[in-house]
C-alpha positions as a printed NumPy array, in Angstrom:
array([[-13.825,   0.272, -18.243],
       [-17.454,  -0.707, -18.972],
       [-19.69 ,  -1.556, -16.18 ],
       [-21.496,  -4.832, -16.117],
       [-25.326,  -3.878, -15.545],
       [-27.766,  -5.139, -12.959],
       [-25.7  ,  -8.131, -11.363],
       [-26.776, -10.063,  -8.478],
       [-24.541, -11.979,  -6.133],
       [-26.124, -14.186,  -3.626],
       [-25.209, -16.882,  -1.062],
       [-22.253, -15.038,   0.264],
       [-20.864, -14.313,   3.716],
       [-20.877, -10.356,   3.235],
       [-17.956,  -8.558,   5.259],
       [-19.808,  -5.173,   5.662],
       [-17.447,  -2.2  ,   7.64 ],
       [-19.127,  -3.213,  11.043],
       [-20.525,  -6.545,  10.833],
       [-20.35 ,  -9.835,   8.827],
       [-23.739, -11.093,   7.376],
       [-23.425, -14.674,   7.357],
       [-25.692, -15.37 ,   4.377],
       [-26.56 , -12.531,   2.239],
       [-26.374, -10.861,  -1.379],
       [-25.343,  -7.864,  -3.042],
       [-26.894,  -6.26 ,  -6.333],
       [-25.051,  -3.903,  -8.641],
       [-26.087,  -1.42 , -10.922],
       [-24.149,   0.712, -13.318],
       [-20.939,  -0.142, -11.49 ],
       [-22.198,   0.859,  -8.084],
       [-23.972,  -1.038,  -5.283],
       [-27.611,  -0.645,  -5.301],
       [-28.804,  -2.813,  -2.74 ],
       [-27.675,  -5.818,  -0.261],
       [-29.44 ,  -7.89 ,   1.975],
       [-29.652, -10.878,   4.249],
       [-30.86 , -14.33 ,   3.502],
       [-31.476, -15.486,  -0.164],
       [-31.19 , -12.802,  -3.242],
       [-34.782, -11.658,  -4.26 ],
       [-33.944, -12.951,  -7.813],
       [-31.755, -15.1  ,  -9.616],
       [-27.995, -14.493,  -8.456],
       [-24.797, -15.736,  -9.016],
       [-23.863, -18.325,  -6.477],
       [-21.026, -17.431,  -4.305],
       [-21.018, -20.835,  -2.702],
       [-20.831, -19.624,   0.658],
       [-17.813, -17.607,   0.206],
       [-16.706, -14.476,   1.635],
       [-17.541, -11.111,  -0.548],
       [-15.871,  -8.295,   0.669],
       [-14.581,  -4.886,  -0.732],
       [-11.902,  -5.034,  -3.31 ],
       [ -8.255,  -4.574,  -1.411],
       [ -6.903,  -0.822,  -1.425],
       [ -3.108,  -0.699,  -1.178],
       [ -1.19 ,   2.349,  -0.3  ],
       [  2.524,   1.256,  -0.497],
       [  3.73 ,  -1.128,  -2.807],
       [  6.902,  -1.244,  -4.73 ],
       [  6.247,  -4.498,  -6.041],
       [  6.41 ,  -2.729,  -9.865],
       [  9.76 ,  -2.441,  -9.569],
       [ 10.587,  -5.915,  -9.416],
       [  8.591,  -6.527, -12.713],
       [ 10.499,  -3.596, -14.236],
       [ 13.9  ,  -4.617, -13.245],
       [ 13.379,  -8.444, -12.765],
       [ 17.499,  -8.904, -12.303],
       [ 19.934,  -6.442, -11.955],
       [ 20.598,  -4.413, -14.904],
       [ 17.451,  -6.076, -16.923],
       [ 15.084,  -3.42 , -17.859],
       [ 11.738,  -4.953, -18.619],
       [  9.449,  -3.187, -21.447],
       [  7.843,  -0.85 , -18.656],
       [  4.274,  -1.248, -20.07 ],
       [  4.602,  -4.79 , -20.086],
       [  5.658,  -4.853, -16.5  ],
       [  3.033,  -2.689, -15.464],
       [  0.514,  -5.159, -16.955],
       [  2.305,  -8.206, -15.523],
       [  2.27 ,  -6.345, -11.933],
       [ -1.477,  -5.318, -12.404],
       [ -2.463,  -8.963, -12.991],
       [ -0.621, -10.138,  -9.753],
       [ -2.55 ,  -7.528,  -8.011],
       [ -5.895,  -8.102,  -9.23 ],
       [ -5.708, -11.77 ,  -8.503],
       [ -4.351, -11.051,  -4.971],
       [ -7.769,  -9.222,  -4.41 ],
       [ -6.291,  -5.39 ,  -4.786],
       [ -8.715,  -3.323,  -6.942],
       [ -7.213,   0.066,  -5.973],
       [ -3.461,   0.574,  -5.778],
       [ -1.044,   3.407,  -5.092],
       [  1.931,   2.444,  -6.913],
       [  5.077,   3.606,  -4.869],
       [  7.543,   4.925,  -7.236],
       [ 11.341,   5.931,  -5.771],
       [ 11.612,   9.711,  -6.705],
       [ 15.274,  10.109,  -6.34 ],
       [ 18.442,   9.284,  -8.142],
       [ 21.779,   7.863,  -6.539],
       [ 24.695,   6.954,  -8.532],
       [ 25.992,   3.559,  -7.507],
       [ 22.933,   2.543,  -5.482],
       [ 19.961,   0.733,  -7.214],
       [ 19.349,   0.64 , -10.875],
       [ 15.651,   1.226, -10.508],
       [ 16.453,   4.673,  -9.021],
       [ 15.422,   7.629, -11.097],
       [ 12.892,   5.629, -13.099],
       [ 10.003,   7.164, -11.633],
       [  8.877,   9.111, -14.87 ],
       [  9.214,   6.112, -17.054],
       [  7.041,   3.723, -14.782],
       [  4.482,   6.684, -14.43 ],
       [  4.178,   7.089, -18.065],
       [  3.844,   3.454, -18.564],
       [  1.054,   3.29 , -16.075],
       [ -0.833,   6.117, -17.888],
       [ -0.047,   4.354, -21.313],
       [ -1.684,   1.156, -20.015],
       [ -4.614,   3.129, -18.573],
       [ -5.48 ,   4.742, -21.581],
       [ -5.473,   1.541, -23.562],
       [ -7.762,  -0.114, -20.836],
       [ -5.158,  -2.606, -19.969],
       [ -5.38 ,  -2.521, -16.333],
       [ -7.682,  -4.504, -14.125],
       [ -6.906,  -2.506, -10.983],
       [ -7.407,   1.503, -10.382],
       [ -3.961,   2.704, -10.32 ],
       [ -2.888,   5.859,  -8.544],
       [  0.719,   7.229,  -7.375],
       [  2.61 ,   7.431,  -4.286],
       [  5.993,   9.397,  -4.663],
       [  8.297,   8.25 ,  -2.169],
       [ 10.897,  11.023,  -1.624],
       [ 14.123,  10.319,  -0.172],
       [ 14.78 ,  13.862,   1.462],
       [ 18.486,  13.72 ,   1.684],
       [ 19.161,  12.974,  -2.195],
       [ 20.036,  16.228,  -3.925],
       [ 17.523,  16.279,  -6.892],
       [ 14.785,  14.909,  -4.939],
       [ 12.636,  18.039,  -4.887],
       [ 13.101,  18.714,  -8.731],
       [ 12.083,  15.302,  -9.622],
       [  9.079,  15.354,  -7.236],
       [  8.216,  18.579,  -9.126],
       [  8.227,  16.684, -12.395],
       [  5.362,  14.489, -11.392],
       [  3.37 ,  16.294,  -8.447],
       [  1.086,  18.09 , -10.909],
       [ -0.259,  14.774, -12.172],
       [ -4.111,  13.997, -11.405],
       [ -3.238,  10.512, -10.414],
       [ -0.989,  11.432,  -7.391],
       [ -2.61 ,  10.459,  -4.145],
       [  0.168,  10.405,  -1.553],
       [  3.611,  11.564,  -0.935],
       [  6.219,   9.957,   1.667],
       [  9.032,  11.339,   3.64 ],
       [ 11.949,   9.306,   3.849],
       [ 15.594,   9.11 ,   5.048],
       [ 17.398,   5.699,   4.69 ],
       [ 20.6  ,   7.394,   5.88 ],
       [ 22.673,   4.793,   7.837],
       [ 22.308,   4.492,  11.609],
       [ 18.558,   5.924,  12.023],
       [ 14.917,   5.036,  11.296],
       [ 14.576,   1.563,  10.029],
       [ 18.285,   0.959,   9.985],
       [ 19.464,   2.118,  13.359],
       [ 21.793,  -0.812,  13.315],
       [ 23.839,   0.079,  10.464],
       [ 25.036,  -3.553,  10.27 ],
       [ 21.267,  -4.628,   9.045],
       [ 21.508,  -2.224,   6.437],
       [ 24.724,  -3.845,   5.052],
       [ 23.049,  -7.204,   5.306],
       [ 20.097,  -5.874,   3.426],
       [ 22.745,  -4.501,   0.565],
       [ 24.785,  -7.499,   0.703],
       [ 21.666,  -9.533,  -0.192],
       [ 20.414,  -7.657,  -2.93 ],
       [ 21.079,  -8.623,  -6.579],
       [ 24.876,  -9.231,  -6.915],
       [ 25.473,  -7.647,  -3.542],
       [ 27.951,  -5.149,  -2.586],
       [ 31.325,  -5.456,  -0.882],
       [ 32.333,  -3.89 ,   2.136],
       [ 34.339,  -1.389,   0.519],
       [ 31.674,  -0.332,  -1.681],
       [ 29.227,   0.107,   1.121],
       [ 31.74 ,   2.564,   2.922],
       [ 31.832,   4.595,  -0.25 ],
       [ 28.105,   4.559,  -0.386],
       [ 27.428,   5.172,   3.212],
       [ 30.064,   7.881,   3.329],
       [ 28.181,   9.865,   0.496],
       [ 24.644,   9.126,   2.203],
       [ 26.182,  10.932,   5.182],
       [ 27.136,  14.011,   3.689],
       [ 23.952,  14.055,   1.581],
       [ 22.133,  13.792,   4.576],
       [ 23.998,  16.636,   6.261],
       [ 23.775,  18.974,   3.408],
       [ 20.34 ,  18.362,   1.857],
       [ 17.926,  16.664,   4.408],
       [ 16.548,  19.681,   6.105],
       [ 15.94 ,  21.964,   3.097],
       [ 14.534,  19.311,   1.043],
       [ 12.134,  18.096,   4.015],
       [ 10.837,  21.473,   3.973],
       [ 10.441,  22.051,   0.368],
       [  8.682,  18.312,  -0.192],
       [  6.372,  19.135,   2.687],
       [  5.393,  22.484,   1.414],
       [  4.89 ,  20.892,  -1.967],
       [  2.457,  18.367,  -0.771],
       [  0.444,  20.767,   0.878],
       [  0.33 ,  23.227,  -1.938],
       [ -0.982,  20.354,  -4.065],
       [ -3.088,  19.266,  -1.34 ],
       [ -1.625,  15.596,  -1.433],
       [ -1.768,  13.384,   1.817],
       [  1.59 ,  13.063,   3.503],
       [  3.034,  10.076,   5.015],
       [  5.962,   9.842,   7.598],
       [  8.364,   6.649,   7.259],
       [ 10.284,   4.623,   9.678],
       [  9.355,   6.752,  12.619],
       [ 11.703,   5.965,  15.551],
       [ 12.094,   8.697,  18.104],
       [ 10.117,  11.11 ,  19.85 ],
       [ 11.784,  13.834,  17.738],
       [ 10.402,  11.756,  14.756],
       [  6.82 ,  11.986,  15.85 ],
       [  7.105,  15.693,  16.641],
       [  8.505,  16.388,  13.154],
       [  5.289,  14.067,  11.821],
       [  2.898,  16.258,  13.646],
       [  4.202,  19.538,  12.567],
       [  4.471,  18.357,   9.024],
       [  0.914,  17.111,   9.251],
       [  1.081,  13.851,   7.927],
       [ -2.115,  11.778,   7.655],
       [ -0.177,   8.4  ,   7.504],
       [  2.713,   6.928,   9.509],
       [  4.024,   3.998,   7.56 ],
       [  6.054,   1.423,   9.367],
       [  6.984,   2.882,  12.743],
       [  9.958,   1.095,  14.323],
       [  9.259,   1.381,  18.001],
       [  6.574,   1.236,  20.342],
       [  7.325,   4.458,  21.653],
       [  7.079,   6.132,  18.214],
       [  3.706,   4.52 ,  17.383],
       [  1.991,   5.428,  20.84 ],
       [  3.18 ,   9.129,  19.857],
       [  1.604,   8.691,  16.4  ],
       [ -1.48 ,   7.127,  17.748],
       [ -1.971,   9.822,  20.351],
       [ -1.935,  12.377,  17.75 ],
       [ -4.398,  10.844,  15.445],
       [ -2.15 ,   9.788,  12.643],
       [ -2.963,   6.625,  10.95 ],
       [ -0.382,   3.866,  11.338],
       [  0.377,   1.749,   8.675],
       [  2.244,  -1.527,   8.891],
       [  3.507,  -4.42 ,   6.867],
       [  1.2  ,  -7.31 ,   5.823],
       [  4.21 ,  -9.495,   5.533],
       [  5.074,  -8.677,   9.276],
       [  1.729, -10.335,  10.504],
       [  2.032, -13.178,   8.312],
       [  5.593, -14.025,   9.143],
       [  4.955, -12.909,  12.991],
       [  7.243, -10.143,  13.02 ],
       [  9.575,  -7.552,  11.046],
       [ 12.264,  -8.911,   8.933],
       [ 14.258,  -5.886,   9.767],
       [ 13.994,  -6.595,  13.638],
       [ 11.52 ,  -3.684,  14.335],
       [  8.294,  -3.752,  16.183],
       [  5.619,  -6.731,  15.199],
       [  2.547,  -5.436,  13.609],
       [  0.747,  -7.836,  15.827],
       [  1.746,  -6.038,  19.222],
       [  0.649,  -2.699,  17.584],
       [ -2.977,  -4.497,  17.015],
       [ -3.046,  -5.713,  20.572],
       [ -2.819,  -2.119,  21.734],
       [ -5.309,  -0.821,  19.414],
       [ -2.7  ,   0.989,  17.335],
       [ -2.761,  -0.741,  13.867],
       [ -4.967,   1.156,  11.357],
       [ -3.87 ,   0.042,   7.834],
       [ -1.918,  -2.88 ,   6.547],
       [  0.173,  -2.975,   3.304],
       [  1.587,  -5.666,   1.144],
       [  4.569,  -3.591,   0.623],
       [  6.665,  -6.196,  -1.544],
       [  3.923,  -9.199,  -1.482],
       [  0.858,  -8.469,  -3.079],
       [ -0.888, -11.663,  -1.746],
       [ -0.028, -11.04 ,   1.756],
       [ -2.53 ,  -8.219,   2.082],
       [ -5.656, -10.384,   2.302],
       [ -3.618, -13.332,   4.263],
       [ -2.64 , -10.828,   6.93 ],
       [ -6.257,  -9.265,   7.146],
       [ -7.93 , -12.842,   7.542],
       [ -5.142, -13.894,  10.358],
       [ -5.633, -10.761,  12.278],
       [ -8.904, -11.782,  14.227],
       [ -6.893, -15.086,  15.125],
       [ -3.699, -13.115,  16.542],
       [ -5.779, -10.591,  18.304],
       [ -9.194, -11.75 ,  19.757],
       [-10.304,  -8.203,  19.998],
       [-10.258,  -7.557,  16.394],
       [-13.503,  -9.224,  14.509],
       [-13.462, -10.014,  10.879],
       [-15.171,  -6.517,   9.914],
       [-12.604,  -4.74 ,  11.666],
       [ -9.563,  -6.809,  10.122],
       [-11.067,  -6.174,   6.786],
       [-11.213,  -2.457,   7.374],
       [ -7.672,  -2.219,   7.677],
       [ -7.127,  -3.126,   3.908],
       [-10.294,  -1.458,   2.56 ],
       [-12.316,   1.414,   4.146],
       [ -9.537,   2.949,   6.301],
       [ -6.917,   3.176,   3.472],
       [ -9.504,   4.584,   1.193],
       [-10.314,   7.435,   3.78 ],
       [ -6.486,   8.063,   4.315],
       [ -6.113,   9.212,   0.584],
       [ -9.372,  10.851,   0.056],
       [-11.08 ,   8.046,  -1.941],
       [-14.348,   8.044,  -0.341],
       [-16.476,   6.386,  -3.137],
       [-15.196,   2.92 ,  -2.278],
       [-13.791,   0.43 ,   0.508],
       [-17.003,  -0.995,   1.88 ],
       [-20.025,  -2.796,   0.922],
       [-22.637,   0.362,   1.083],
       [-25.419,   1.415,  -1.357],
       [-24.069,   4.034,  -3.61 ],
       [-20.21 ,   2.728,  -3.431],
       [-18.15 ,   1.931,  -6.065],
       [-18.874,  -1.987,  -6.904],
       [-15.361,  -3.134,  -6.396],
       [-15.702,  -6.515,  -4.761],
       [-13.795,  -9.842,  -4.226],
       [-15.239, -13.283,  -3.793],
       [-12.602, -15.088,  -1.506],
       [-12.629, -18.752,  -0.689],
       [-10.773, -20.035,   2.298],
       [ -8.875, -23.493,   2.21 ],
       [ -6.397, -24.722,   4.711],
       [ -6.46 , -21.417,   6.274],
       [ -5.308, -19.862,   2.869],
       [ -7.21 , -17.114,   1.067],
       [ -7.92 , -17.959,  -2.711],
       [ -9.417, -15.045,  -4.44 ],
       [-12.015, -16.524,  -7.088],
       [-13.735, -13.63 ,  -8.512],
       [-12.702,  -9.95 ,  -8.916],
       [-15.217,  -7.229,  -9.716],
       [-14.071,  -3.368, -10.367],
       [-16.921,  -1.1  , -10.867],
       [-19.163,  -3.949, -11.495],
       [-17.166,  -5.365, -14.188],
       [-15.369,  -8.819, -13.799],
       [-11.811,  -8.368, -14.209],
       [-10.676, -11.642, -12.636]])
């Protein structure tokens, strides 16, 4: 991407990592933040109209790409076209860096997108090579540890330079996110054409058998693989004290969507970053009936937000947090979607308005309590 030279943006509310400058300006040179200040810009500047100017959002966990690739059951879109469409939605939602979460497993009779991680990873590379992307894309490998071939499939992607995160998942019925098996049945009945109870009985029986035979050795192999390649690990849907102990022993960096306050407290005490869904904040609770993100925020245990399945929710949730939790100011809320996720996966060159950082910036107008992204810059070049 060609960076725009010597851009100045003025008359903006600058959201820094630790405070907000009510009227300020930012100067960009060669794709990086060269200077920023308070008051009027020192020379002619693009007028931000008093809107918020903040770092571009950083997304660690979104499987939204899969919805573009398989928009209907058994309908597979051109994968590069799907990536481009998805990327455009991310950019206009203010996301300038994304870890595309790809399902690294195959399961007969479950979901059509399973086993397509290689196809989507190749499509992302093709779009990147042709300079078709607005956001900066990396990979997050979601590893379902009970699946028989998950280790082999992870090894097919692990040496790509864009892999930045691996998560350890186990969606076996009766535990973690779906401790209540009824909720998992409701989930599958509502997907696509839905599944009958008889079909779900077969699916669940197979998953119980897989979990018993493969989960233990596969978990150890995936953890070893991540450590060998120095890729940060995420746990997923931690629920019990035993889950927390496993996360600590596996040296995970991020705990995605803990389902109980007990687990969240243990993870927080261990210094593990807790990631929760932005839709959870916007909706006022978990769609699965688990703990509310705002409850964690009230106890000082919410570190990172993820849009998960709705890209626009990331910015919405960050701007709503101070209203829900008076102890969280705007700068602190914005850190949950910028600086903290960047640091969690080793992207220290972005995530805040600071001299020398990448000029990944978004201009945000707020109307009727809804944020509207008016402009997006990636490395100083306007991309939306």
